[in-house]
C-alpha positions as CSV (number, residue, x, y, z in Angstrom):
1,M,-16.6,10.3,-0.7
2,S,-17.4,7.2,0.2
3,R,-18.3,6.1,4.0
4,L,-16.0,2.7,3.7
5,E,-13.1,1.6,1.2
6,F,-11.8,-1.7,0.6
7,V,-7.7,-2.4,-0.5
8,T,-7.7,-5.7,-1.2
9,S,-4.5,-7.8,-1.6
10,A,-1.7,-5.2,0.1
11,N,1.0,-8.2,-0.5
12,R,4.5,-7.7,-0.4
13,G,5.1,-7.8,-4.0
14,L,1.8,-5.6,-5.0
15,V,1.6,-2.8,-2.5
16,P,4.6,-1.1,-3.6
17,L,4.1,-2.7,-7.3
18,D,7.6,-3.9,-7.3
19,F,7.7,-4.4,-11.0
20,V,7.2,-0.1,-10.7
21,V,9.6,-0.3,-7.9
22,N,12.5,-2.1,-9.0
23,S,12.2,-1.1,-12.8
24,A,13.6,2.4,-12.2
25,A,16.8,2.9,-13.7
26,D,18.8,5.1,-10.2
27,A,17.6,5.3,-6.8
28,V,16.3,8.6,-7.9
29,T,14.0,8.0,-9.6
30,R,13.3,4.7,-7.3
31,R,12.3,6.9,-5.0
32,Q,10.1,8.8,-7.0
33,R,8.2,6.1,-8.3
34,E,7.7,4.3,-4.3
35,N,6.6,7.5,-3.1
36,E,3.5,7.7,-6.6
37,E,3.1,3.7,-5.5
38,R,2.6,5.5,-1.8
39,A,0.5,8.3,-2.6
40,L,-1.9,5.3,-4.2
41,V,-2.2,4.0,-0.8
42,Y,-3.0,7.1,0.8
43,V,-5.6,8.8,-1.5
44,S,-7.3,5.1,-1.7
45,L,-7.7,5.5,2.2
46,T,-8.4,8.7,2.9
47,R,-11.3,9.1,1.0
48,A,-13.1,7.3,3.1
49,R,-15.4,8.9,6.1
50,K,-15.7,6.5,8.2
51,L,-13.9,3.1,7.9
52,A,-10.7,2.0,6.0
53,F,-10.6,-1.9,5.6
54,V,-7.2,-3.6,4.4
55,F,-7.0,-7.0,3.3
56,G,-4.5,-10.1,1.7
57,Y,-3.5,-13.1,1.5
58,G,-0.3,-14.6,2.1
59,E,2.9,-12.3,3.1
60,M,1.1,-8.9,3.5
61,S,3.2,-5.1,2.1
62,E,6.2,-4.0,4.8
63,W,3.7,-1.4,4.2
64,F,0.9,-2.2,6.3
65,R,2.4,-5.7,8.4
66,A,3.0,-4.0,11.5
67,R,-0.7,-3.0,11.5
68,A,-1.7,-6.4,10.6
69,E,0.6,-8.1,13.6
70,P,-1.9,-8.6,16.9
71,Q,-0.4,-6.5,19.4
72,G,0.0,-8.2,23.4
């Protein structure tokens, strides 16, 4: 495990990867693929012992958008 982890390009359409999720034949397969994509993000973030950084450009993924908006 590393002390720091970086998730780059956490953008809409990339996290989760639209092509993977939207190519599902039915709702069950779509949900399964979305869960697989979520698991990849979970593993990458939980490998960090100390800090995890999430970067993106343009429109952030809906999975990170609430955390990226300024709190006020």
